[in-house]
DRENKOL-727822 format. One record per residue: x, y, z of N, C-alpha, C in turn. Coordinates in nm, 2 decimals, decimal comma. Layout:
N
  neast nnorth    nup caeast canorth   caup  ceast cnorth    cup
      X      Y      Z      X       Y      Z      X      Y      Z
...
This chain:
265
  neast nnorth    nup caeast canorth   caup  ceast cnorth    cup
  -0,48   2,88  -2,06  -0,42    2,76  -2,00  -0,27   2,78  -2,00
  -0,20   2,72  -1,90  -0,06    2,73  -1,90   0,00   2,62  -1,99
   0,13   2,63  -2,02   0,19    2,53  -2,10   0,18   2,39  -2,04
   0,19   2,39  -1,91   0,18    2,26  -1,84   0,04   2,20  -1,86
  -0,06   2,28  -1,84  -0,20    2,23  -1,85  -0,23   2,19  -1,99
  -0,18   2,27  -2,09  -0,20    2,24  -2,23  -0,14   2,10  -2,26
  -0,02   2,08  -2,21   0,05    1,95  -2,23  -0,03   1,83  -2,17
  -0,08   1,86  -2,05  -0,16    1,76  -1,98  -0,29   1,72  -2,06
  -0,36   1,82  -2,10  -0,48    1,80  -2,18  -0,45   1,72  -2,31
  -0,35   1,77  -2,38  -0,31    1,70  -2,51  -0,28   1,56  -2,49
  -0,19   1,53  -2,38  -0,15    1,40  -2,36  -0,26   1,31  -2,32
  -0,34   1,35  -2,22  -0,45    1,27  -2,17  -0,56   1,24  -2,28
  -0,58   1,34  -2,37  -0,67    1,32  -2,48  -0,63   1,21  -2,58
  -0,50   1,17  -2,58  -0,45    1,06  -2,66  -0,47   0,93  -2,59
  -0,52   0,93  -2,47  -0,54    0,80  -2,40  -0,41   0,72  -2,39
  -0,31   0,78  -2,32  -0,18    0,72  -2,32  -0,18   0,58  -2,26
  -0,10   0,49  -2,31  -0,09    0,35  -2,27   0,04   0,34  -2,18
   0,04   0,24  -2,10   0,15    0,21  -2,01   0,20   0,06  -2,03
   0,19   0,01  -2,15   0,23   -0,12  -2,17   0,38  -0,14  -2,15
   0,42  -0,25  -2,09   0,56   -0,28  -2,06   0,62  -0,18  -1,96
   0,54  -0,12  -1,88   0,59   -0,03  -1,77   0,54  -0,09  -1,64
   0,64  -0,09  -1,55   0,61   -0,14  -1,41   0,60  -0,02  -1,32
   0,49  -0,01  -1,25   0,46    0,11  -1,17   0,41   0,07  -1,03
   0,48   0,13  -0,93   0,44    0,10  -0,79   0,34   0,21  -0,75
   0,23   0,18  -0,68   0,14    0,27  -0,63   0,12   0,25  -0,48
   0,15   0,35  -0,40   0,12    0,33  -0,26  -0,02   0,38  -0,23
  -0,08   0,33  -0,12  -0,22    0,36  -0,09  -0,31   0,31  -0,19
  -0,28   0,19  -0,25  -0,35    0,14  -0,36  -0,49   0,07  -0,33
  -0,52   0,07  -0,20  -0,65    0,00  -0,17  -0,77   0,09  -0,16
  -0,75   0,22  -0,16  -0,87    0,31  -0,15  -0,84   0,45  -0,21
  -0,94   0,52  -0,23  -0,93    0,66  -0,27  -0,86   0,68  -0,41
  -0,78   0,78  -0,41  -0,70    0,81  -0,54  -0,61   0,70  -0,57
  -0,54   0,64  -0,48  -0,45    0,53  -0,51  -0,52   0,42  -0,58
  -0,63   0,38  -0,53  -0,71    0,27  -0,59  -0,75   0,31  -0,73
  -0,81   0,43  -0,74  -0,85    0,47  -0,88  -0,74   0,48  -0,98
  -0,62   0,53  -0,93  -0,51    0,53  -1,02  -0,46   0,39  -1,06
  -0,45   0,30  -0,97  -0,41    0,17  -1,00  -0,50   0,10  -1,10
  -0,63   0,11  -1,08  -0,73    0,05  -1,17  -0,71   0,11  -1,31
  -0,70   0,24  -1,32  -0,68    0,31  -1,45  -0,55   0,27  -1,52
  -0,45   0,26  -1,44  -0,32    0,22  -1,50  -0,33   0,07  -1,55
  -0,40  -0,01  -1,47  -0,42   -0,15  -1,51  -0,49  -0,16  -1,65
  -0,60  -0,07  -1,66  -0,67   -0,07  -1,79  -0,58  -0,03  -1,91
  -0,48   0,05  -1,88  -0,39    0,10  -1,98  -0,26   0,02  -2,00
  -0,26  -0,10  -1,95  -0,15   -0,19  -1,98  -0,04  -0,20  -1,88
  -0,04  -0,11  -1,78   0,07   -0,12  -1,68   0,07  -0,24  -1,60
   0,19  -0,28  -1,56   0,21   -0,39  -1,46   0,22  -0,32  -1,33
   0,13  -0,35  -1,24   0,13   -0,27  -1,11   0,19  -0,35  -0,99
   0,26  -0,27  -0,91   0,30   -0,32  -0,78   0,21  -0,24  -0,68
   0,12  -0,31  -0,62   0,02   -0,25  -0,53   0,06  -0,26  -0,39
   0,08  -0,14  -0,33   0,13   -0,14  -0,19   0,02  -0,08  -0,10
  -0,01  -0,15   0,01  -0,10   -0,11   0,11  -0,09  -0,20   0,23
  -0,15  -0,16   0,34  -0,14   -0,24   0,46  -0,24  -0,34   0,48
  -0,36  -0,33   0,41  -0,47   -0,43   0,42  -0,46  -0,53   0,31
  -0,42  -0,65   0,34  -0,40   -0,75   0,24  -0,53  -0,79   0,17
  -0,64  -0,80   0,24  -0,77   -0,83   0,19  -0,81  -0,73   0,08
  -0,79  -0,60   0,12  -0,82   -0,49   0,02  -0,73  -0,50  -0,10
  -0,61  -0,53  -0,08  -0,51   -0,54  -0,19  -0,56  -0,65  -0,29
  -0,61  -0,76  -0,23  -0,66   -0,88  -0,31  -0,78  -0,83  -0,39
  -0,86  -0,74  -0,34  -0,98   -0,70  -0,41  -0,93  -0,61  -0,53
  -0,83  -0,53  -0,51  -0,78   -0,44  -0,62  -0,72  -0,54  -0,73
  -0,64  -0,63  -0,68  -0,58   -0,73  -0,77  -0,69  -0,80  -0,86
  -0,79  -0,85  -0,79  -0,90   -0,91  -0,87  -0,96  -0,82  -0,97
  -0,98  -0,69  -0,93  -1,05   -0,60  -1,02  -0,96  -0,57  -1,14
  -0,83  -0,56  -1,12  -0,74   -0,54  -1,24  -0,74  -0,66  -1,33
  -0,73  -0,78  -1,28  -0,73   -0,90  -1,36  -0,86  -0,91  -1,43
  -0,98  -0,88  -1,36  -1,11   -0,89  -1,43  -1,13  -0,80  -1,54
  -1,06  -0,68  -1,54  -1,07   -0,59  -1,65  -0,97  -0,61  -1,76
  -0,90  -0,73  -1,75  -0,80   -0,76  -1,85  -0,66  -0,71  -1,84
  -0,63  -0,66  -1,72  -0,50   -0,60  -1,70  -0,39  -0,71  -1,67
  -0,27  -0,66  -1,68  -0,16   -0,75  -1,65  -0,16  -0,80  -1,50
  -0,11  -0,91  -1,47  -0,11   -0,97  -1,33  -0,03  -0,87  -1,25
  -0,09  -0,81  -1,15  -0,01   -0,72  -1,06   0,05  -0,80  -0,94
   0,14  -0,73  -0,88   0,20   -0,79  -0,75   0,14  -0,71  -0,64
   0,12  -0,78  -0,53   0,07   -0,71  -0,41   0,17  -0,71  -0,30
   0,19  -0,60  -0,23   0,29   -0,58  -0,13   0,22  -0,53   0,00
   0,18  -0,62   0,09   0,13   -0,58   0,22   0,24  -0,51   0,29
   0,22  -0,38   0,33   0,32   -0,30   0,39   0,26  -0,20   0,47
   0,30  -0,19   0,60   0,25   -0,09   0,69   0,35   0,03   0,69
   0,32   0,14   0,63   0,42    0,25   0,62   0,45   0,31   0,75
   0,36   0,29   0,85   0,38    0,34   0,98   0,50   0,28   1,05
   0,55   0,17   1,01   0,66    0,10   1,07   0,77   0,07   0,97
   0,76   0,12   0,85   0,86    0,09   0,74   1,00   0,14   0,78
   1,10   0,06   0,77   1,23    0,09   0,79   1,31   0,10   0,66
   1,43   0,16   0,66   1,51    0,17   0,54   1,55   0,03   0,49
   1,58  -0,06   0,58   1,61   -0,20   0,54   1,49  -0,27   0,47
   1,37  -0,24   0,52   1,25   -0,30   0,46   1,23  -0,24   0,32
   1,26  -0,11   0,30   1,24   -0,05   0,17   1,34  -0,10   0,07
   1,46  -0,13   0,12   1,57   -0,19   0,03   1,53  -0,33  -0,01
   1,47  -0,40   0,09   1,43   -0,54   0,06   1,31  -0,54  -0,05
   1,22  -0,44  -0,04   1,12   -0,43  -0,14   1,18  -0,40  -0,27
   1,28  -0,31  -0,28   1,34   -0,28  -0,41   1,40  -0,41  -0,47
   1,46  -0,49  -0,38   1,53   -0,61  -0,43   1,42  -0,71  -0,48
   1,31  -0,71  -0,42   1,20   -0,80  -0,46   1,15  -0,76  -0,60
   1,13  -0,63  -0,62   1,09   -0,58  -0,75   1,19  -0,61  -0,86
   1,32  -0,59  -0,82   1,42   -0,63  -0,92   1,41  -0,78  -0,96
   1,40  -0,86  -0,86   1,39   -1,00  -0,88   1,27  -1,04  -0,96
   1,16  -0,98  -0,93   1,03   -1,02  -0,99   1,01  -0,96  -1,13
   1,06  -0,84  -1,15   1,02   -0,77  -1,27   1,15  -0,72  -1,35
   1,26  -0,71  -1,28   1,38   -0,67  -1,35   1,39  -0,52  -1,37
   1,28  -0,44  -1,33   1,28   -0,30  -1,36   1,17  -0,23  -1,28
   1,18  -0,10  -1,28   1,07   -0,02  -1,22   1,07   0,11  -1,30
   0,95   0,15  -1,35   0,94    0,27  -1,44   0,87   0,39  -1,37
   0,80   0,36  -1,26   0,73    0,47  -1,20   0,69   0,44  -1,06
   0,68   0,55  -0,98   0,63    0,54  -0,84   0,53   0,65  -0,82
   0,41   0,61  -0,77   0,31    0,71  -0,73   0,29   0,71  -0,58
   0,34   0,81  -0,51   0,33    0,82  -0,37   0,19   0,88  -0,33
   0,09   0,80  -0,31  -0,04    0,84  -0,28  -0,08   0,83  -0,13
  -0,03   0,72  -0,07  -0,07    0,69   0,07  -0,04   0,81   0,16
  -0,13   0,83   0,26  -0,12    0,94   0,35  -0,23   0,93   0,46
  -0,20   0,99   0,57  -0,30    1,00   0,68  -0,32   1,15   0,72
  -0,44   1,18   0,78  -0,46    1,31   0,83  -0,39   1,34   0,96
  -0,39   1,25   1,05  -0,32    1,27   1,17  -0,40   1,36   1,27
  -0,52   1,39   1,24  -0,60    1,47   1,33  -0,58   1,62   1,30
  -0,69   1,69   1,29  -0,69    1,84   1,28  -0,69   1,90   1,42
  -0,58   1,94   1,47  -0,57    1,97   1,61  -0,47   2,09   1,63
  -0,50   2,18   1,73  -0,40    2,29   1,75  -0,27   2,23   1,80
  -0,17   2,30   1,77  -0,03    2,26   1,80  -0,02   2,24   1,95
  -0,08   2,33   2,03  -0,07    2,32   2,18  -0,12   2,19   2,24
  -0,22   2,13   2,17  -0,28    2,01   2,23  -0,27   1,89   2,13
  -0,18   1,91   2,03  -0,17    1,80   1,93  -0,12   1,67   1,99
  -0,18   1,56   1,97  -0,14    1,43   2,02  -0,01   1,39   1,96
   0,10   1,38   2,05   0,23    1,34   1,99   0,23   1,21   1,91
   0,15   1,11   1,95   0,15    0,99   1,87   0,10   1,01   1,73
  -0,01   1,10   1,72  -0,06    1,13   1,59   0,03   1,21   1,50
   0,10   1,30   1,57   0,21    1,38   1,50   0,31   1,29   1,44
   0,37   1,20   1,53   0,47    1,11   1,48   0,42   1,02   1,37
   0,30   0,97   1,38   0,25    0,88   1,28   0,23   0,95   1,14
   0,18   1,07   1,15   0,17    1,15   1,02   0,30   1,18   0,96
   0,40   1,21   1,04   0,53    1,24   0,98   0,59   1,11   0,92
   0,57   1,00   0,99   0,63    0,87   0,94   0,57   0,83   0,81
   0,43   0,83   0,80   0,37    0,78   0,68   0,37   0,88   0,57
   0,35   1,01   0,60   0,34    1,11   0,49   0,48   1,16   0,44
   0,58   1,14   0,52   0,71    1,20   0,48   0,83   1,10   0,49
   0,85   1,05   0,61   0,97    0,96   0,63   0,96   0,83   0,54
   0,84   0,77   0,54   0,83    0,65   0,45   0,85   0,68   0,31
   0,80   0,80   0,27   0,82    0,85   0,13   0,97   0,86   0,10
   1,05   0,92   0,19   1,19    0,93   0,18   1,26   0,79   0,17
   1,22   0,70   0,25   1,28    0,57   0,26   1,25   0,49   0,13
   1,13   0,49   0,09   1,09    0,42  -0,04   1,16   0,48  -0,16
   1,16   0,61  -0,17   1,22    0,68  -0,28   1,37   0,65  -0,29
   1,44   0,66  -0,18   1,58    0,64  -0,17   1,61   0,50  -0,22
   1,53   0,40  -0,17   1,56    0,26  -0,20   1,53   0,23  -0,35
   1,43   0,30  -0,41   1,38    0,26  -0,54   1,45   0,34  -0,65
   1,52   0,45  -0,61   1,59    0,53  -0,72   1,68   0,46  -0,81
   1,76   0,37  -0,76   1,85    0,29  -0,85   1,78   0,21  -0,95
   1,66   0,16  -0,92   1,58    0,09  -1,01   1,52   0,18  -1,12
   1,47   0,30  -1,07   1,41    0,40  -1,16   1,51   0,45  -1,25
   1,63   0,47  -1,21   1,74    0,52  -1,29   1,77   0,43  -1,41
   1,74   0,30  -1,39   1,76    0,21  -1,50   1,65   0,21  -1,61
   1,54   0,28  -1,58   1,44    0,29  -1,68   1,47   0,40  -1,77
   1,42   0,39  -1,90   1,44    0,50  -1,99   1,36   0,62  -1,97
   1,26   0,61  -1,87   1,18    0,72  -1,84   1,12   0,70  -1,70
   1,21   0,70  -1,60   1,16    0,68  -1,46   1,08   0,80  -1,42
   0,97   0,78  -1,35   0,88    0,88  -1,30   0,85   0,87  -1,16
   0,85   0,98  -1,08   0,80    0,98  -0,94   0,69   1,09  -0,93
   0,58   1,05  -0,88   0,47    1,14  -0,86   0,43   1,15  -0,71
   0,43   1,27  -0,66   0,40    1,29  -0,52   0,26   1,35  -0,50
   0,18   1,30  -0,41   0,05    1,37  -0,37   0,08   1,47  -0,26
   0,05   1,59  -0,29   0,07    1,70  -0,19  -0,06   1,76  -0,15
  -0,06   1,88  -0,10  -0,18    1,94  -0,05  -0,17   2,09  -0,05
  -0,28   2,16  -0,06  -0,28    2,31  -0,05  -0,22   2,36   0,08
  -0,24   2,29   0,19  -0,19    2,33   0,32  -0,04   2,30   0,33
   0,02   2,24   0,23   0,16    2,22   0,23   0,24   2,34   0,19
   0,17   2,44   0,13   0,23    2,56   0,09   0,16   2,69   0,14
   0,04   2,66   0,21  -0,04    2,77   0,26  -0,06   2,75   0,41
  -0,02   2,84   0,49  -0,03    2,83   0,64  -0,18   2,84   0,68
  -0,23   2,74   0,75  -0,37    2,74   0,79  -0,38   2,67   0,93
  -0,44   2,74   1,02  -0,44    2,69   1,16  -0,52   2,55   1,16
  -0,48   2,47   1,26  -0,54    2,35   1,29  -0,52   2,23   1,19
  -0,43   2,25   1,10  -0,40    2,14   1,01  -0,28   2,06   1,06
  -0,21   2,11   1,16  -0,12    2,04   1,24  -0,01   1,95   1,16
   0,00   1,83   1,20   0,10    1,74   1,15   0,08   1,72   1,00
  -0,04   1,71   0,95  -0,06    1,69   0,81   0,00   1,80   0,73
  -0,03   1,92   0,76   0,03    2,03   0,69   0,18   2,04   0,69
   0,23   2,02   0,81   0,38    2,02   0,83   0,44   1,91   0,75
   0,38   1,79   0,75   0,44    1,68   0,67   0,43   1,71   0,52
   0,32   1,77   0,47   0,31    1,80   0,33   0,41   1,92   0,29
   0,43   2,01   0,38   0,53    2,11   0,36   0,67   2,05   0,34
   0,70   1,95   0,43   0,82    1,88   0,42   0,83   1,81   0,29
   0,72   1,75   0,24   0,72    1,68   0,12   0,74   1,77   0,00
   0,69   1,89   0,00   0,71    1,99  -0,10   0,86   2,01  -0,11
   0,93   2,04   0,00   1,07    2,06   0,00   1,15   1,94  -0,05
   1,11   1,82   0,00   1,17    1,70  -0,04   1,17   1,68  -0,19
   1,05   1,70  -0,25   1,03    1,68  -0,39   1,11   1,79  -0,47
   1,12   1,91  -0,42   1,20    2,01  -0,48   1,34   1,99  -0,48
   1,39   1,95  -0,37   1,54    1,91  -0,36   1,57   1,80  -0,45
   1,49   1,69  -0,44   1,51    1,57  -0,53   1,51   1,61  -0,68
   1,42   1,69  -0,72   1,41    1,73  -0,86   1,54   1,80  -0,90
   1,59   1,89  -0,82   1,72    1,96  -0,85   1,84   1,86  -0,86
   1,84   1,77  -0,76   1,95    1,68  -0,76   1,95   1,58  -0,88
   1,83   1,55  -0,93   1,82    1,45  -1,04   1,84   1,52  -1,17
   1,83   1,65  -1,18   1,82    1,73  -1,30   1,93   1,69  -1,40
   2,06   1,68  -1,35   2,17    1,65  -1,44   2,24   1,52  -1,41
   2,18   1,44  -1,33   2,24    1,31  -1,29   2,16   1,19  -1,33
   2,04   1,21  -1,37   1,95    1,10  -1,39   1,84   1,13  -1,49
   1,78   1,03  -1,55   1,67    1,04  -1,64   1,54   1,04  -1,56
   1,54   1,01  -1,44   1,42    1,00  -1,35   1,37   1,14  -1,33
   1,24   1,16  -1,35   1,18    1,29  -1,34   1,07   1,29  -1,23
   1,05   1,41  -1,17   0,96    1,42  -1,05   0,85   1,52  -1,09
   0,73   1,48  -1,04   0,61    1,56  -1,07   0,52   1,56  -0,94
   0,47   1,67  -0,91   0,39    1,68  -0,78   0,25   1,73  -0,81
   0,15   1,66  -0,75   0,01    1,69  -0,77  -0,06   1,73  -0,64
  -0,13   1,84  -0,65  -0,22    1,87  -0,54  -0,36   1,83  -0,58
  -0,42   1,73  -0,52  -0,55    1,68  -0,57  -0,66   1,77  -0,53
  -0,64   1,85  -0,43  -0,76    1,93  -0,38  -0,86   1,85  -0,31
  -0,96   1,91  -0,27  -1,07    1,83  -0,20  -1,12   1,72  -0,29
  -1,12   1,60  -0,24  -1,17    1,48  -0,32  -1,26   1,39  -0,23
  -1,35   1,32  -0,30  -1,45    1,24  -0,23  -1,38   1,12  -0,17
  -1,31   1,13  -0,06  -1,24    1,02   0,00  -1,27   1,02   0,15
  -1,23   0,91   0,21  -1,24    0,89   0,36  -1,17   0,99   0,43
  -1,04   1,03   0,39  -0,96    1,12   0,46  -1,03   1,26   0,45
  -1,08   1,30   0,34  -1,15    1,43   0,33  -1,27   1,44   0,42
  -1,34   1,33   0,43  -1,46    1,32   0,52  -1,41   1,34   0,67
  -1,30   1,28   0,70  -1,24    1,29   0,84  -1,20   1,44   0,86
  -1,14   1,50   0,76  -1,09    1,64   0,78  -1,21   1,74   0,78
  -1,31   1,72   0,70  -1,42    1,81   0,69  -1,55   1,74   0,71
  -1,59   1,70   0,83  -1,70    1,61   0,85  -1,84   1,67   0,81
  -1,84   1,80   0,81  -1,97    1,87   0,77  -1,99   1,89   0,62
  -1,89   1,86   0,54  -1,90    1,88   0,40  -1,98   1,78   0,33
  -2,05   1,83   0,23  -2,14    1,74   0,14  -2,04   1,68   0,04
  -2,02   1,55   0,04  -1,93    1,48  -0,05  -1,97   1,49  -0,19
  -2,10   1,52  -0,22  -2,14    1,53  -0,36  -2,09   1,66  -0,43
  -2,03   1,75  -0,34  -1,97    1,87  -0,40  -1,83   1,85  -0,44
  -1,78   1,73  -0,42  -1,64    1,71  -0,45  -1,62   1,61  -0,56
  -1,51   1,62  -0,64  -1,49    1,53  -0,75  -1,45   1,39  -0,69
  -1,48   1,29  -0,77  -1,44    1,15  -0,73  -1,29   1,13  -0,75
  -1,24   1,03  -0,68  -1,10    0,99  -0,70  -1,07   0,96  -0,85
  -1,16   0,90  -0,92  -1,14    0,86  -1,06  -1,11   0,98  -1,14
  -1,18   1,09  -1,11  -1,16    1,22  -1,19  -1,02   1,28  -1,15
  -0,99   1,28  -1,02  -0,87    1,34  -0,97  -0,75   1,26  -1,02
  -0,76   1,13  -1,04  -0,65    1,05  -1,07  -0,58   1,08  -1,21
  -0,66   1,16  -1,29  -0,60    1,20  -1,42  -0,47   1,27  -1,41
  -0,46   1,36  -1,31  -0,34    1,44  -1,29  -0,22   1,35  -1,26
  -0,24   1,25  -1,17  -0,14    1,16  -1,14  -0,10   1,07  -1,25
  -0,20   1,03  -1,33  -0,17    0,95  -1,45  -0,08   1,02  -1,54
  -0,10   1,15  -1,57  -0,02    1,23  -1,65   0,13   1,23  -1,60
   0,14   1,24  -1,47   0,27    1,25  -1,41   0,36   1,13  -1,43
   0,30   1,02  -1,47   0,37    0,89  -1,50   0,40   0,87  -1,64
   0,36   0,97  -1,73   0,38    0,96  -1,87   0,52   1,01  -1,91
   0,56   0,97  -2,03   0,69    1,02  -2,08   0,68   1,17  -2,10
   0,57   1,22  -2,14   0,55    1,37  -2,17   0,58   1,45  -2,04
   0,54   1,39  -1,93   0,56    1,47  -1,80   0,70   1,50  -1,77
   0,80   1,43  -1,83   0,94    1,46  -1,81   0,98   1,60  -1,85
   0,90   1,66  -1,94   0,93    1,80  -1,98   0,90   1,90  -1,87
   0,83   1,86  -1,77   0,79    1,95  -1,66   0,84   1,90  -1,53
   0,97   1,85  -1,54   1,04    1,80  -1,42   1,04   1,90  -1,30
   1,00   1,86  -1,19   1,00    1,94  -1,07   0,88   2,03  -1,05
   0,79   2,03  -1,15   0,67    2,12  -1,14   0,56   2,06  -1,06
   0,47   2,15  -1,02   0,35    2,11  -0,94   0,23   2,15  -1,01
   0,12   2,07  -1,00   0,00    2,10  -1,07  -0,12   2,09  -0,97
  -0,21   2,18  -0,98  -0,34    2,16  -0,90  -0,44   2,09  -0,99
  -0,48   1,97  -0,94  -0,57    1,89  -1,02  -0,70   1,96  -1,06
  -0,74   2,06  -0,98  -0,86    2,14  -1,02  -0,84   2,21  -1,15
  -0,72   2,26  -1,17  -0,69    2,33  -1,29  -0,70   2,24  -1,41
  -0,65   2,12  -1,40  -0,66    2,02  -1,51  -0,81   1,98  -1,53
  -0,88   1,96  -1,42  -1,02    1,92  -1,44  -1,10   2,03  -1,51
  -1,07   2,16  -1,48  -1,14    2,27  -1,55  -1,11   2,27  -1,70
  -0,98   2,24  -1,73  -0,94    2,24  -1,87  -1,00   2,12  -1,95
  -1,01   2,01  -1,88  -1,07    1,89  -1,94  -1,22   1,89  -1,94
  -1,28   1,98  -1,86  -1,43    1,98  -1,84  -1,48   1,86  -1,77
  -1,40   1,80  -1,68  -1,45    1,69  -1,61  -1,51   1,72  -1,47
  -1,48   1,85  -1,42  -1,54    1,89  -1,30  -1,55   2,04  -1,30
  -1,67   2,09  -1,27  -1,79    2,02  -1,26  -1,82   1,94  -1,39
  -1,89   1,83  -1,37  -1,92    1,74  -1,49  -1,98   1,82  -1,60
  -1,92   1,80  -1,72  -1,97    1,88  -1,84  -2,09   1,81  -1,90
């Protein structure tokens, strides 16, 4: 195991708590985002749940409260139209409501269609770039002042194998994730000596989600780990211990192998 994986296993085995920490999760209504929000709620975090479907947000809210978690805040927000002014307004609302922000998990994303560049639909291209990259920039920029006021601000990005490996027909999704890789890398260098906020990047790999089914329609979902298993890697990225691995990237499959969670032990 690498030093990073060793740290992840050791930290997760202690069942870390997130009491008195305020954490924003994007894409909180489904897949990895929902699984992460529910787990953080169990562990004492106060959640800011961001998603575009208010009814689905209400369901996650109810589930967190039912399991004894702190009362979360819900933020209906369509990242496809998010402006910088709206992101700044959200940051102000968090400051007014909680007085702090300790972590952000950027989970929301769309596939945008697996299409050849020559015939890629421009509208899908623009949408994928906006949701997967531009909205991440706008939210991060607006929330950084709040995170910097935390004693252990954390930002976790969901990336993809095709963000670092060229593979035909992954189109806008791959390009947006490649941009995200560069964004996270630049941000981590810029924060190194100017802030206590730390950056961590997770490649979840193939996961039993709606997006994966859209990308690989012929794949048997039972061959893939559930979002609840994959969420462990993101959970670690929000811990104090993750600060020692600022700017690093982990493949969730490596962690799952070390923990023995997939294939199920």
